[in-house]
C-alpha positions as CSV (number, residue, x, y, z in Angstrom):
1,M,269.8,97.5,40.7
2,S,266.9,98.1,42.3
3,P,265.0,101.6,42.2
4,P,264.7,104.0,45.1
5,T,262.2,103.6,47.9
6,T,259.8,106.7,48.1
7,S,257.2,107.9,50.5
8,T,254.4,106.6,48.7
9,D,256.2,103.2,48.7
10,A,256.6,103.3,52.3
11,A,252.9,103.3,52.8
12,R,252.7,99.9,51.5
13,H,253.3,96.1,52.8
14,D,256.4,94.6,51.7
15,R,256.1,90.9,51.2
16,V,258.7,88.6,50.2
17,T,257.5,85.7,48.2
18,E,258.9,82.0,47.9
19,L,260.3,83.0,44.3
20,G,262.6,86.0,46.0
21,G,262.1,89.6,45.5
22,F,259.7,91.5,47.1
23,E,255.6,92.0,46.0
24,V,254.1,95.0,46.7
25,V,250.3,94.8,48.0
26,D,247.7,97.5,47.9
27,G,245.6,97.2,51.2
28,G,242.6,100.0,50.2
29,G,241.7,97.9,47.0
30,R,240.1,95.2,49.2
31,W,237.5,97.7,50.6
32,V,236.6,99.3,47.5
33,S,235.6,95.7,46.0
34,L,233.5,94.9,49.0
35,T,231.6,98.2,48.8
36,F,230.8,97.5,45.3
37,A,229.7,94.1,46.1
38,L,227.4,95.6,48.8
39,I,225.5,98.3,46.2
40,A,224.7,95.6,44.0
41,L,223.5,93.3,46.3
42,V,221.0,96.1,47.8
43,A,219.9,96.8,44.0
44,L,219.3,93.1,43.3
45,M,217.1,93.2,46.1
46,W,215.4,96.1,45.5
47,L,214.5,94.7,41.8
48,S,213.4,91.2,43.5
49,V,210.5,93.6,45.6
50,D,209.6,95.7,42.7
51,A,209.4,92.7,40.6
52,F,207.4,90.8,43.2
53,S,204.8,94.0,43.9
54,Q,204.2,94.1,40.5
55,R,203.0,90.7,40.5
56,L,200.9,91.4,43.3
57,G,199.4,94.5,41.5
58,V,200.2,97.1,43.7
59,D,200.3,100.3,42.5
60,R,204.0,102.1,43.6
61,D,202.4,105.6,43.2
62,L,199.5,105.3,45.6
63,A,199.5,108.5,48.0
64,V,197.5,109.2,51.4
65,P,195.9,112.7,51.1
66,D,196.3,115.0,54.2
67,I,193.5,115.7,56.4
68,Q,192.4,119.3,56.9
69,V,192.0,120.4,60.6
70,Q,188.1,121.6,61.2
71,D,187.2,124.5,64.0
72,F,186.4,122.9,67.2
73,T,186.0,126.0,69.2
74,G,182.7,126.7,71.3
75,Q,182.2,122.8,71.3
76,G,181.8,120.7,74.8
77,L,185.3,118.9,75.5
78,A,183.5,115.1,74.6
79,D,182.0,116.4,71.3
80,A,185.3,117.9,70.2
81,Q,187.2,114.8,71.1
82,R,184.7,112.6,69.0
83,E,185.0,114.8,65.8
84,V,188.8,115.0,65.9
85,E,189.5,111.2,66.3
86,A,186.7,110.7,63.6
87,S,188.8,112.6,61.0
88,G,191.6,110.5,61.8
89,L,193.6,112.7,63.7
90,V,194.6,112.0,67.6
91,A,193.0,114.8,70.1
92,T,195.1,115.8,72.9
93,I,193.5,117.7,75.5
94,E,194.9,120.5,77.9
95,F,192.8,123.2,80.1
96,R,193.6,127.1,80.6
97,A,192.0,129.9,82.9
98,N,189.7,131.8,80.9
99,D,188.2,134.8,81.8
100,L,185.6,135.2,78.9
101,S,182.1,134.6,79.8
102,D,181.3,133.0,76.3
103,Y,183.3,130.2,76.8
104,P,182.4,128.5,80.0
105,P,184.5,125.9,81.8
106,G,184.7,122.5,79.9
107,T,184.4,124.3,76.6
108,I,186.8,124.5,73.7
109,F,188.1,128.2,73.3
110,T,191.4,127.4,71.3
111,Q,192.8,124.7,69.3
112,R,196.5,123.9,68.2
113,P,197.0,123.7,64.9
114,L,194.5,126.4,63.9
115,E,191.3,125.7,61.7
116,G,192.3,125.2,57.9
117,T,195.6,123.2,58.5
118,K,196.3,120.1,56.5
119,L,197.8,117.2,58.8
120,P,198.8,113.6,57.8
121,A,196.8,111.0,58.9
122,G,197.2,110.2,62.9
123,A,198.6,113.5,63.7
124,R,197.8,115.6,67.0
125,V,195.4,118.3,67.4
126,T,195.4,120.0,70.5
127,L,192.1,120.9,72.2
128,I,192.5,123.6,75.0
129,G,189.5,123.7,77.2
130,S,188.4,126.6,79.4
131,S,189.1,125.8,83.2
132,G,187.1,128.9,83.9
133,P,188.0,132.5,85.0
134,S,191.7,132.8,86.3
135,Q,191.9,131.0,89.6
136,F,193.6,132.7,92.9
137,V,194.5,130.8,96.2
138,V,191.9,131.2,99.1
139,P,194.3,132.3,102.1
140,D,194.4,131.1,105.2
141,V,192.0,133.1,107.6
142,T,191.5,130.7,110.0
143,G,191.7,132.2,113.7
144,Q,191.8,135.8,112.5
145,E,189.2,138.3,113.4
146,L,186.3,138.8,111.1
147,E,187.3,142.1,110.0
148,E,191.0,141.2,109.2
149,A,190.0,137.9,107.3
150,E,187.8,140.3,105.0
151,Q,190.7,142.7,104.3
152,L,192.9,140.1,103.4
153,L,190.3,138.2,100.7
154,N,189.7,141.8,99.5
155,A,193.2,142.1,98.6
156,T,193.7,138.5,97.0
157,G,190.7,139.7,94.6
158,L,187.9,137.6,96.4
159,L,184.8,138.6,98.3
160,A,184.1,137.5,101.5
161,K,180.5,136.6,103.1
162,A,180.4,136.1,106.9
163,V,178.5,133.1,107.9
164,P,178.1,133.3,111.8
165,E,177.9,130.0,113.7
166,Y,177.6,128.6,117.3
167,S,181.2,127.4,118.5
168,D,182.1,126.1,122.2
169,S,185.8,126.2,121.7
170,V,186.5,129.4,119.5
171,R,185.9,133.0,120.6
172,V,183.3,135.2,119.5
173,N,183.7,137.0,116.4
174,E,186.7,134.7,115.4
175,V,187.0,132.7,112.2
176,I,186.5,129.0,112.6
177,E,187.2,128.4,108.8
178,S,186.9,129.4,105.2
179,R,184.6,127.9,102.6
180,P,186.4,126.8,100.1
181,R,189.1,126.0,102.6
182,S,192.6,128.0,102.4
183,G,195.0,126.8,99.5
184,T,191.6,126.2,97.1
185,E,191.8,128.0,93.8
186,A,188.9,130.3,93.3
187,A,187.8,132.8,90.5
188,Q,188.6,136.2,90.8
189,G,185.6,138.3,92.5
190,S,184.2,134.7,93.6
191,T,182.7,134.7,97.0
192,V,184.3,132.8,100.1
193,S,182.3,132.2,102.8
194,I,183.8,132.9,106.3
195,V,182.4,131.1,109.3
196,V,183.0,133.0,112.4
197,S,182.4,131.6,115.7
198,A,178.9,133.3,117.3
199,G,179.9,132.2,120.9
200,Y,178.1,129.5,122.6
201,A,175.6,127.5,121.1
202,P,172.0,128.3,123.0
203,R,171.0,125.5,125.6
204,R,167.4,124.3,125.9
205,V,166.1,123.4,129.6
206,P,165.9,119.3,129.9
207,K,162.7,117.9,131.0
208,M,163.2,116.9,134.7
209,V,159.9,116.7,136.4
210,D,159.1,113.3,137.9
211,V,162.8,112.2,137.3
212,Q,164.9,111.4,140.2
213,A,167.0,114.2,141.5
214,Q,170.6,113.1,140.6
215,K,169.8,112.0,137.6
216,A,168.0,115.3,136.8
217,L,171.1,116.9,137.6
218,N,173.7,115.2,135.8
219,L,170.9,115.6,133.0
220,L,171.2,119.7,133.4
221,G,174.9,119.2,133.5
222,R,175.1,117.3,130.3
223,S,172.9,120.3,128.4
224,G,175.4,122.9,129.3
225,L,173.4,124.4,132.2
226,G,174.3,124.9,135.7
227,V,172.1,124.2,138.9
228,G,170.8,127.2,140.5
229,S,169.0,126.8,144.2
230,I,167.7,123.4,145.3
231,D,164.5,123.9,147.6
232,T,162.8,120.8,149.1
233,V,159.1,120.7,149.5
234,Y,156.8,118.3,150.9
235,R,154.1,117.8,148.1
236,Q,151.1,115.4,149.1
237,G,151.2,112.4,146.4
238,A,154.7,113.2,145.1
239,K,157.6,110.4,145.3
240,A,160.2,111.9,147.7
241,G,163.7,112.4,145.8
242,N,161.8,113.1,142.6
243,V,162.0,116.6,140.6
244,L,158.9,118.7,141.4
245,E,159.3,121.7,138.8
246,T,162.2,124.0,137.4
247,S,162.2,127.4,137.1
248,P,162.6,128.1,134.3
249,P,160.7,125.0,132.8
250,A,161.6,122.6,130.5
251,G,162.0,123.9,126.6
252,T,163.4,127.5,127.7
253,V,166.2,128.4,125.6
254,L,169.3,129.8,127.6
255,T,172.6,130.7,127.0
256,R,175.3,128.6,128.0
257,N,176.1,127.8,131.7
258,S,172.7,129.5,133.0
259,A,171.5,128.8,136.4
260,V,168.1,126.5,136.6
261,D,166.5,126.4,139.8
262,V,165.4,123.4,140.9
263,V,162.5,122.2,143.6
264,I,162.7,118.5,144.9
265,A,160.1,116.4,146.5
266,G,161.3,115.7,150.1
267,P,159.6,113.7,152.9
268,P,156.4,114.7,155.1
269,P,157.4,117.5,157.5
270,T,157.5,116.9,161.3
271,V,156.4,119.1,164.1
272,S,158.4,119.3,167.4
273,V,155.6,119.1,170.5
274,P,155.6,122.3,172.5
275,S,155.8,121.9,176.4
276,V,152.7,122.9,178.0
277,E,152.6,121.7,181.2
278,G,151.5,124.0,184.2
279,L,150.3,126.3,181.4
280,S,146.6,127.3,181.3
281,Q,144.2,126.0,179.4
282,S,143.7,128.8,176.7
283,R,147.4,129.4,176.9
284,A,148.3,125.7,176.2
285,E,145.8,125.4,173.7
286,G,147.3,128.2,171.7
287,E,150.5,127.1,171.8
288,V,149.8,123.8,170.6
289,V,147.6,125.3,167.8
290,D,150.3,127.3,166.9
291,A,152.7,124.8,166.4
292,G,150.6,123.3,163.7
293,L,148.8,120.5,165.9
294,T,145.3,119.9,167.0
295,V,144.3,119.6,170.8
296,K,142.2,117.0,172.6
297,L,141.1,118.3,176.4
298,L,141.0,115.9,179.4
299,L,139.4,117.2,182.7
300,L,140.5,115.8,185.6
301,Q,138.2,116.7,188.6
302,V,140.6,118.5,191.6
303,P,139.5,120.0,195.0
304,R,138.3,123.3,195.3
305,G,141.3,125.7,195.6
306,S,143.7,123.2,194.0
307,P,146.5,125.0,192.3
308,D,145.8,122.8,189.4
309,D,142.6,124.0,188.7
310,G,142.3,125.4,185.2
311,R,145.8,124.3,184.2
312,V,147.5,121.6,182.6
313,I,148.6,118.8,184.5
314,S,149.9,116.4,182.0
315,Q,150.1,116.2,178.1
316,G,149.8,112.9,176.2
317,V,152.5,113.4,174.1
318,P,156.3,114.4,175.9
319,P,157.6,117.7,174.9
320,Q,159.9,117.9,171.7
321,T,158.6,114.6,170.2
322,S,158.7,115.2,166.4
323,V,155.0,114.3,165.0
324,D,153.2,115.0,161.7
325,P,151.4,118.1,161.2
326,G,148.1,118.1,162.4
327,F,148.8,115.2,165.1
328,E,146.3,115.4,168.0
329,V,147.7,115.8,171.4
330,E,146.0,115.4,174.5
331,L,145.8,117.7,177.2
332,I,144.8,116.6,180.6
333,V,143.5,119.9,182.4
334,G,142.3,120.1,186.4
335,R,138.9,121.2,187.1
336,A,137.6,121.8,190.5
337,P,133.6,121.2,191.3
338,P,132.0,124.5,191.2
339,P,131.0,126.1,194.8
340,P,127.4,125.9,196.2
341,P,125.0,128.9,195.3
342,T,124.7,130.8,198.6
343,L,120.7,131.8,198.9
344,P,119.7,135.4,200.0
345,P,118.3,135.9,203.5
346,A,114.7,135.6,204.1
347,T,113.1,139.5,204.0
348,T,109.9,140.5,206.5
349,S,107.6,143.2,205.4
350,A,106.8,146.1,208.1
351,P,103.3,145.9,210.3
352,V,100.6,147.8,209.1
353,T,99.1,149.7,211.4
354,I,95.0,150.4,211.1
355,E,94.0,153.6,212.4
356,P,89.6,153.2,213.6
357,P,87.5,155.4,211.4
358,V,86.7,158.6,212.4
359,E,83.0,159.4,212.8
360,Q,81.3,162.1,211.2
361,P,78.7,164.2,213.3
362,E,75.1,163.8,212.0
363,V,73.9,166.8,210.6
364,T,70.4,167.8,211.5
365,D,68.3,170.5,209.7
366,V,67.3,173.1,211.9
367,G,66.0,175.8,209.7
368,P,67.7,178.6,208.8
369,Q,70.2,179.7,211.1
370,T,72.3,182.9,211.4
371,P,75.7,182.2,209.9
372,E,78.4,182.0,212.5
373,P,81.6,183.8,211.6
374,T,83.9,181.3,210.0
375,A,87.1,181.0,212.0
376,P,90.3,180.2,209.9
377,P,91.0,176.5,209.4
378,P,93.2,175.1,212.0
379,V,96.8,174.6,211.1
380,T,97.4,170.7,210.4
381,A,100.7,169.5,211.7
382,P,102.5,166.9,209.6
383,P,101.8,163.6,210.8
384,E,104.4,162.0,213.1
385,T,106.5,159.1,211.9
386,T,106.5,156.6,214.5
387,P,109.0,153.7,213.5
388,P,107.1,150.5,212.5
389,V,106.7,147.9,215.0
390,T,108.9,144.9,213.8
391,A,107.1,141.3,214.5
392,P,109.4,138.7,215.5
393,P,110.8,136.6,213.2
394,E,109.1,133.6,212.0
395,T,110.9,130.5,212.6
396,T,111.1,128.3,209.2
397,P,112.5,125.3,208.5
398,P,116.2,125.3,207.2
399,V,116.6,125.5,203.3
400,P,119.0,122.4,202.0
401,P,121.4,123.9,199.5
402,V,120.8,123.7,195.8
403,T,123.3,122.2,193.8
404,A,123.7,124.1,190.7
405,P,123.8,122.0,187.4
406,P,127.5,121.8,185.7
407,E,128.5,125.0,183.5
408,T,127.1,123.9,179.9
409,T,129.9,126.1,178.4
410,E,132.9,123.4,178.5
411,P,132.4,120.9,175.5
412,P,134.9,118.4,177.2
413,P,133.1,115.9,179.6
414,T,134.6,116.0,183.4
415,V,136.2,112.4,183.7
416,E,138.4,110.9,186.2
417,V,141.7,110.2,184.6
418,P,144.5,108.6,186.6
419,V,147.5,110.9,186.8
420,A,150.8,108.9,186.9
421,G,153.2,110.1,189.7
422,G,150.5,111.6,191.8
């Protein structure tokens, strides 16, 4: 009779053999055997390697010593990196802001691990270099007024310095840009230049003398200046249409859009011939001279008593004709011959009355005489004035009239000039 089945027997696998009956097989023993076999194989391989090493003469107890880390602070970045690698270690570089003045940018101010630490060969040593003082980001102040930009930079920990520059597009006292530009890191207390608009850049008057007028005015406009008054003046020897002068002259510095006066050479001026026909000679000459012209007189003999005597009969150039200044205008003036001179009448002298001489009584010396009383002298009456007896005029032959010579005060000679139309 077979024994009863237990829980242990249930975990086994029952197998019926060919001879009959059940054979109990334990599955866990196979894995145990495989494990022991693997251990034996590894031990055999180790023994083989050990034997091979002994044959090559390798000391199994050889140990590589650790490397002691040196102090690299204060050294330059390149020098410290070379020393780390020369000692058998690997250098790793990092940068940090440093406000200590003893460690300028690019200098090692700390390391990791510190000095004296022992590391195996090939271990890493981190070198921390200074990137300068603590950095602040430059704010954007473009387009702000100068005072506002300065306040913002000072609040950020930076100093502001105004740099004026001329600008044709930005208003006066407005920020054009910052240097360094916005977004750039800057050390605390460092100076940021603020470029501020100083307004339009000054303009310099270009050289325009002897330049054709249209070209000169275009040149003036491209220089940022405006055109003031334009005068046209005739100047002998100058080419018409060219600029003679500018006010102010070339090279003068002006603000933008300032006006520049220009004088341009023009053609010779013309003068309108006045109408002087029928005027007296003196008045006609005055009007012609006042018009900027010269006079050439031609005398035309007219009868005595003619109304044309002393007046302009005709002029060589028709009135209102345009001529050059100084043009000579011929004036034909009527001139009557002078009247014959009138001789004064012949004068006769009064006849002279010759009185006979009065005989004086002869005085005879008769001796002393008794003087007779002297009678008062007779009163002499004034002589009677008798009208002179006029002798009859003597008959004298008539005197032919004497023609007086022509007056020498008239410069132009008297010529016979045919007058057209009468």
